[in-house]
LOPA-473810 format. One record per residue: z negated, x negated, y negated of N, C-alpha, C, CB in turn; residue in one letter. Coordinates in steps of 0.05 Angstrom, whole numbers, plus 32768, in hexadecimal, padded with zeros to 4 digits. Each point is the difference from the previous one (the first is absolute). Glycine has a CB too. Layout:
ZXYZXYZXYZXYA
...
# end
This chain:
80087FF280157FF780137FED80017FEC7FE27FDD80218029M
80407FE77FC87FF07FE87FE97FF280037FE680207FEA8010S
7FD380037FEC7FF280017FE8800A80057FE07FEB7FE68022K
800980327FD4800980167FEA7FF87FEE7FE87FF58034801AL
80197FD17FD17FFB7FFC7FE67FEC800C7FF480277FF88000Q
7FCF80027FF47FE880157FF77FF37FF07FE47FF18014803AI
800D80047FB57FFB7FFF7FDE7FEB80067FFB8024800B7FF2L
7FC57FDE80057FE180067FFF7FF97FFE7FE17FF57FEB8030V
8003802F7FC37FFE80047FE47FE1800080028030801E7FF0V
7FC87FCF80047FE07FF87FFE7FFF7FE97FEF7FF1800F802FE
800180027FB57FFD7FF37FE67FE27FE08005801380417FE1D
7FE67FC6802C7FE77FEC800C80067FEE80107FE6801E7FFED
801D7FCF7FF87FFC7FE980057FFC7FF6801D7FF380057FD5A
7FF57FFB80317FEE7FF780128012801680217FC77FF47FD0P
803A8025802E800580138009801B7FFE80107FE280127FDDV
80307FE5800A801780027FFE800B7FDF80177FFB80247FC3R
7FF27FCA803480047FE480157FF1801280157FFE7FC77FE1N
7FEF803980218002801080228014800F80127FDC80057FF0L
8030800D800280078012800880207FF180087FDA80287FE4I
80307FC1800880207FF080087FF87FE98016801A80047FCCT
7FC97FF380367FF77FF180138007800480137FE67FF97FEFT
800C801C80117FFF8011801E801E800A800A7FCD80147FF4T
803C7FF37FF88021800B801180137FDF8002800780427FE1L
7FF87FAB800D800B7FE880077FFE7FF7801B7FF87FF77FD6K
7FEE800780297FF37FFB80228004800D800E7FE47FF17FF9A
802780238010800880198014802480037FF87FC580207FFEH
80437FCF7FF880217FFC7FFC800980137FEC80097FF18030D
7FEA801E7FC5800B80167FED800A7FF37FEC7FE38021800AY
80397FEC7FEB80137FFE7FE67FEF800E7FFA80317FF88001R
7FC77FFF7FD87FF6800C7FF37FFA7FFD7FDD7FF680058031F
8005800F7FC380127FF37FDD7FEB80087FF38039800A7FFCM
7FBD7FF37FEB7FE980067FF9800B80137FE77FE17FD28014V
8004803F7FDC800D800A7FE87FD680057FF680488020800FA
7FB67FDD7FD97FE87FFE7FEF7FFA80127FF280057FDD7FFFA
8019803D7FF87FFB80157FFC80128015800E7FED7FEC7FDBN
800A8029800F800E801E8015802480017FEC7FBE802E800BG
80457FC47FD9801A7FFF7FFF80127FF1800E7FF2800B7FDFA
7FFF7FDC802A800B7FEE80128007800780167FEC7FE77FEFD
8000802680228001800D801A8016800D7FFE7FD48005800AA
803080107FEE801A801B7FFC800F7FF280017FF680237FE6V
80187FC5800780157FF07FFF800A7FED80117FF4800A7FDEM
7FEF7FE7803180087FFC801E8007800980177FF07FF17FF1E
8007802F80127FFB801180088027800480047FC2800E7FEBA
80437FFA80038017800E7FF8801D7FEC80037FDD801F7FDDA
801F7FC0801F80147FEE7FFE7FFC7FF8801A80047FF37FD0S
7FE98002803A7FF67FF7801A7FFB800F80227FEE7FE97FD4R
8014802D80227FFD8016800F7FED7FF180218037801E7FE3N
7FB47FD980197FEC800580168000800480187FF6800D7FE4P
7FF97FF4802D7FFD800F80177FE6800E8002801D7FE38014D
7FD4801A7FDF7FDE80097FFC7FF57FF17FDB7FF17FFA8049I
8008801C7FAD7FEB7FF17FED7FE9800A8004801B7FF67FDFI
7FD07FED80207FE67FFF7FFA7FFE800C7FE17FF77FD88023L
7FF680347FDB7FFE80097FE57FDD7FFD7FF6803180268009L
7FCB7FD67FE17FE280037FF2800280167FF37FF47FD37FF8D
8004803980027FFF801C7FE77FEB7FF47FE780018031802BL
7FFB7FB67FCD7FEA800B7FED80177FE17FEE7FBA801E801FG
80587FEA7FD480157FEE7FFD7FFF7FFD7FDE8020800F802FL
7FE37FDC7FBD7FFE7FF97FF8801080177FE77FF17FD38024P
802280317FD58012800E7FFE800D802580017FF97FCE800DD
7FF8802D800680098025800C7FF68004801D803280037FE7M
7FBD801280177FF4800A801980197FFA801E7FDE802B7FDBD
80147FCD8042800F7FF6800F800E801A800C7FE47FD28006G
800C80417FF680068028801280237FF97FEB7FB780387FFFV
804F7FC57FDF801080057FF580157FF380077FE6800D7FE5E
80137FD2802E801D7FFA800780068005802180007FDB7FD8V
7FE580338033800D800F8013801380167FF67FDB7FF68019I
8026801B7FD8800A80087FF5801A80007FFA7FDD80007FFEQ
80227FEF7FF380207FEC7FF3800B8004801C7FF37FD07FD9R
8008801F803B800B7FF280198008801B80107FE17FCF8001V
800C80448001800580168012801B80137FF47FC88000800FR
80397FF67FD7801F80127FF280107FF7800D7FFB80067FD4S
80107FE2803D801E7FFA80097FF27FF5802480237FEB7FC1W
7FC78008803E7FFD7FF3801D7FF58008801080037FE47FF4S
7FF6801E80297FEB800980117FF17FE78011801D802F8003H
7FE57FBA7FED7FF77FE9800E7FDF7FFE8003802D7FE97FEFM
7FC7801780237FE580027FFE7FF37FEF7FF08003800F8027P
7FE87FFD7FCE7FEC7FF57FEA7FE07FFB800E801E801F7FD5I
7FD87FDB80297FEB7FF3800E7FE97FFB7FEB80227FEA8022I
7FC9802D7FD37FF07FF67FE67FE97FEB800A800880307FE6V
7FF77FC580127FED7FE47FFE7FE380067FEF80307FDF8000I
7FBD802A7FFA7FF7800E7FE77FE080068007803480177FF2S
7FBA7FD67FF37FEA80047FFD7FF7801D7FFE80047FD67FF0A
8005803680117FFB80217FF7800280138021801F7FF97FC2R
7FC58010803D7FF9800780208002801D7FFB7FDD7FD78014S
8024803D7FD07FEE801C80088019801080177FDD80097FC4E
80268007803C800B80118007801D800A7FF27FD08005800ED
802180017FCF8012800F7FFB80147FE07FEE7FDE80417FFFN
80177FA5800280167FEF7FF880137FFF801B7FE17FE17FDAD
8018801E804480208007801280048015800480027FE38017K
7FF7802D7FE3801380167FFD801680037FED7FDD80108011I
801E7FE97FD9800B7FF87FEE80127FEA80037FDE80147FECD
80277FDA8021800F7FEF800E8018800580147FD87FF07FF7A
80148025801F80108006800D8011801C7FF37FE27FE58027L
801A80267FD2801180197FED800C7FF57FF77FEB801C7FF5D
801A7FCF7FFE80187FF27FF180147FF780117FE47FEF7FDFA
80138005803C80117FFE80107FF87FE2800F802380237FE4G
7FC27FD080137FFD7FEE80188000800180147FF37FF67FEFA
800B7FF480288000801180287FEA7FF67FFD802B80008026D
7FC97FF07FCE7FE67FF3800C7FF57FF47FF0800C7FFC8024D
7FCD7FFE7FDF7FF07FF97FF57FE57FF57FFF801D80147FFBY
7FED7FC97FFE7FE77FF5800A7FE680007FEF801F7FE48019L
7FC780217FEF7FEE7FF87FE47FF97FE87FFE7FEE80267FFET
80087FC57FE77FFE7FE280037FDF8003800080327FE77FE5K
7FC18007802780117FEF800C7FFF7FFC80217FFB7FEB7FD1P
801A8015803680157FFE801A80037FE38006801D80297FF3F
7FE37FE4803180087FEB800B801E7FF980057FD68006800ES
80267FDC7FF080177FFE80078014800580177FEC7FED7FE6V
8007801A80358007800780188003801D7FFD7FEB7FDB8017E
8007803A7FDE801280107FF88013800B7FF47FEB7FFA800BE
80167FFA7FE080167FF27FEE801A7FFF80157FDA7FDD7FE0L
80238011802780137FF580178006801580117FEE7FD58000L
7FFF8042800B8007800A801A800D801B7FEB7FD47FEB8030A
8021801A7FB2801280127FEF80217FFE800B7FDD7FF87FD4R
802C7FE9802380167FF78006800F8002800D7FF27FF17FF4L
8002800B802A800C800A801D8009801D80017FE27FE08016R
800980317FE08008801B8007801C80017FF97FD380167FF9V
802F7FEB7FE580117FFF7FEB801C7FF880117FDA7FF37FD7T
80237FF58035800F7FF4800E800D800C80107FEA7FE67FF9Q
800C80248011800280108014800E801B80067FDD7FE77FFDR
801780247FF4801380177FF4801180037FEC7FE5800E800ER
80257FD77FE6801880077FF6801D7FF6800D7FDF80017FDAL
800D7FE78044801A7FFA801380078015800C7FF47FD7800AA
7FFE803E80038003801A800B801080127FF07FD87FF98014L
802480077FD0801680127FF5801D7FF97FF57FD880137FF6M
802A7FCB800B801D7FF67FFD7FFB8004801B80107FDC7FD7Q
7FEA801C803C80108002801B800A802680067FDC7FCD8017A
800F80337FD68013802E80077FF17FFF8021804F80077FE5G
7F947FEC801F7FF6801280117FEA801D7FFE800D7FD28011A
8004803D7FF37FEB80167FFE7FFF8018801080007FF07FD8G
7FFF802680327FFF8012800D801180117FF07FD57FF78017S
804580137FFF801380167FFB7FED801A7FF980287FEB8024Q
7FBF801F7FE67FF6801A80067FF4800B7FE67FF87FF68031A
800D80297FC97FF480007FEC7FDD8010800280387FFD7FECV
7FBC7FFB80057FE88018800A8001800D7FEB7FDF7FEB801CF
800C80317FF6800080127FEE7FED8011800080267FFB7FFFV
7FC280097FF27FE880107FFF7FF280127FEA7FFD7FDF801BN
801380397FE1800280137FF6801380017FE37FD58007801BG
80227FF07FCB801980027FF17FFF7FD380007FFB80457FD7C
7FF57FB8803480027FE27FFE80137FF0801A7FCB80057FE7L
80457FE9800A801D7FF8801780007FE97FFB802180238000R
7FE87FBF800F7FF87FEA7FFE80247FF3800C7FBB80098006I
80537FEF7FE580137FF980147FFB7FDC80068027802E7FEED
7FD87FC880217FFF7FEC8005801A7FE57FFC7FDE8022801AY
80317FEC7FF2801E7FF27FFD80007FFB7FDF801E801E802CA
7FD97FF07FC480047FF67FE37FF27FF77FED801780178008S
7FCE7FF5800D7FED7FF37FEF7FF080167FE980227FD08006G
7FE2804E7FFA7FFC800A7FF27FED8012800980247FF27FEEC
7FD0802380077FEC80188004800180177FEA7FE07FDF8017A
801F80347FF28005801A7FF27FEE800F8007802B7FFD7FFCY
7FD780147FF17FE680167FFD8014801A7FF27FCE7FD87FF5L
803B803F8020800F800A7FFD80147FF57FFF7FE880167FF5G
802C7FF17FF4801D7FEE7FF87FF77FEB7FE98025802D8009E
7FBA7FD17FF380077FEC7FE07FF17FE080127FF380307FC3E
801F7FB9803C80027FEE80077FD97FFC7FFC80407FF47FF4E
7FB37FF8801A7FE47FFA7FF280037FE27FF77FE180238020M
80197FCE7FC980047FE67FF37FE17FFA8005802B80077FDAH
7FD77FEF803E7FF07FEA801680047FE67FFC8004801C801FL
7FE77FD57FDD7FFA7FE37FFD80077FEF801A7FDB800E7FE0T
802D7FE3802880027FF080237FEC8015800780097FC18001P
7FDD802E7FFB7FE5800080107FFD801780087FEB7FE17FEBI
8014803980007FFB80227FFE80187FFA80157FED801F7FC7E
80297FE180338011800880257FFD7FF380138021800D7FF1Y
7FD97FD880137FF67FF2801D7FE68019800880097FBE7FF2R
7FEE80457FFB7FE0801A800B800A800D800E7FE4800B7FDCL
802B80048016800B801D800780137FF880147FFB80197FD3L
800D7FE0803080117FF4801E7FED7FFD800F80257FE77FF2C
7FC38008800A7FF7800180187FED801D801080047FC97FEEL
7FF580367FFC7FEB802180058016800D800E7FDE800B7FD0L
803C8004802080178007800E80057FF88018800C80037FDDA
7FF27FE9803280087FF480157FE58009801980207FD67FDFQ
7FC2802980197FEB800E80097FFF80257FF97FE97FCB7FFAN
801E803E80027FFA80147FF07FF0800F8019802B7FFF7FD7T
7FAF800B80227FF7800980197FEC7FEA80038029801A8015G
7FDE7FD27FE67FE57FE480107FF27FF67FE180257FE18035K
7FBF801A7FCB7FF47FFB7FF27FFF7FE380007FF0802A8003V
80257FC17FE680057FEB7FFA7FE57FF07FF0803380148004L
7FC47FCF80057FE87FFD7FF780087FE97FF07FE180148024T
800B7FEB7FC3800D7FE97FF17FFF7FE880007FFF80197FEEH
7FFB7FDB802D800C7FE78003801C800880157FCA7FE07FF8K
803480328014802480058008801080027FED7FF980198021F
80017FF97FC7801080057FE5800E7FDB7FF57FD780367FEFI
800E7FC080077FF97FEB7FF1801C7FE680137FBB80157FF0T
803D7FE78026800C7FEF8017801E800A7FFF7FD27FFC8022Q
803580227FE380157FFD7FF6801A80027FEC7FE78000801DS
800C800C7FD1800A7FFA7FE57FFC7FE87FF77FFA80267FF6V
7FF97FC980087FF57FE77FF180077FF580107FDE80067FE8W
80177FF680327FFB7FE780157FE97FEC7FFE802F80028000G
7FBB800C7FF77FF17FF37FF97FDD801B800480317FD87FDDS
7FBB801E80247FEF80107FF47FE47FF47FFB801B80238014S
7FF47FD47FD17FED80007FED7FEA80107FF4801F7FED8000W
7FCA80197FF47FF480077FF5800480127FEA7FF37FDF8013E
802280147FE0800A80027FE6801A801B80077FF27FC17FEDN
80178037802B800F801280077FF980208005800E7FD5800FD
7FDC80377FF97FFA80197FFD7FFD80097FE77FF07FFD8026V
80027FF57FD37FFC80117FDA802180007FF97FC77FE57FE4G
804B80098026801F80067FF0800A8018801280117FC97FEFS
7FE08037802D800E801680087FF680197FF7800B7FE68023L
7FE080197FD37FF5801E7FF3801180077FF27FD67FFB7FFCR
80337FFC7FEC800E7FFA7FEE801F800880057FDC7FDF7FF7V
8025800E801B802180157FFE8002800E8012801A7FE57FF0Y
7FD6802C80217FF880138009800080177FF27FED7FE58015M
800180157FCF7FF5800E7FF08022800B7FEB7FC37FE08005A
804E80127FFF80167FFC7FF0801B8014800C7FEA7FCD7FF4T
80118026802E80168015800C7FF680207FF9800D7FDB802CL
7FD8801F7FE17FFB801C7FFB800280177FEC7FED7FE98017R
801180027FD1800980177FE8802480067FF67FCA7FEE7FEBK
80447FFF802A80188004800280098019801080017FD17FF9K
7FF4803080238004800C80147FF580197FF380007FDB8025L
7FEC80277FD27FFE801F7FF5800080087FE47FE780038024E
80267FF77FD3800980007FE5800C801E7FF780097FCC8007K
800B803380167FFF80277FF67FF1800F8008802180047FFFP
7FD980147FE97FE78010800680098011801E7FEE80077FC5S
7FF47FF7803A80008017802380067FE68015801E803B7FF0G
7FE77FA8800B80107FEC80157FEB80018014801D7FDC7FE1S
7FDE802580357FEF7FF9801A7FF87FDC7FFF801F802C801FP
7FCE7FDC7FF97FF47FE27FF780097FF980217FCE80037FD3Q
803B7FED802980187FEB80137FEA7FE78005803A800A7FE3Y
7FB57FE2800A7FF07FEF80077FDD80107FFF802B7FD67FEDI
7FCD8022802D7FE6800580087FF17FED8001800D801E8013Q
7FD57FD87FD97FFA7FF480017FE37FFE800D80267FFE7FE4T
7FDC7FE980317FDD800980167FF17FE97FF2800D8010803EH
7FDF7FF57FB37FF47FF17FEF7FF47FE680127FF8802C7FDFV
80077FC780187FF47FDE8013801A7FFD800C7FC580048014G
804F80087FF8800A7FF5801E801A7FFD7FF47FE58019802AI
802D7FF57FC2802480007FF980048015800280137FDD800FG
801080297FEC801080108005800A801980127FFD7FDC7FEEY
80138035800E80078012801A801580097FF07FD38010801FR
80497FEF7FE2801B80167FF57FF8801B801580317FD67FF4M
7FC880417FFC7FF98019800D80278009800E7FC680117FD5V
80377FFE803580198011800A800080227FF27FFF7FDF8033R
801680217FB97FEF80187FE7801F801480077FDA7FDB7FC9V
8027803E803D8017800F8003801380007FE67FE5801B8021G
802B7FF27FE0801C80057FE97FF480197FED80317FF48027L
# end
């Protein structure tokens, strides 16, 4: 599996050096940007495979960087931020971030997230996807196209939300533990993953239950995990 080209957006020099040293040690190609304007320019001109993005940039908020990149690209964006509140995570994920790491982080966790993203990109590029269509009530998932719909309206999901939805759909009726879900989606089961999972499930639920009177598709089993419920039409 060839190494990816990664754009590191971080204004804190020690953190930036830690990330780039880690990437170099594992043979990843990388470029750097110390502010939002440079990040957007580098993303547009050099088309990296993944962006590692700090939110607290000197010229603009990282969420604005996400929004600008998302206006023309679906390249994966992994946020690395000292902001640990759920609202900060939700704002970044709603803007289009694919993953969220909270500082301080371990380099092992960062590398694990990169490996998962790399595998996901390889599968997408190979067109490896089931040709089946999943239907549950008004919910429809077209695995071949990588799209999900509620009725006739396409759902606007981040890649992580889509993977969570597919995992639950493929195991409809089964209770999936937090550990099983995090290992399946992130390739690891770090302590931060369970907190991130709760945030992702909250945003996914909001999108699934957006229509008035929409049924409850996802059931929470407190302290255990989540289950996709089979609903009627």
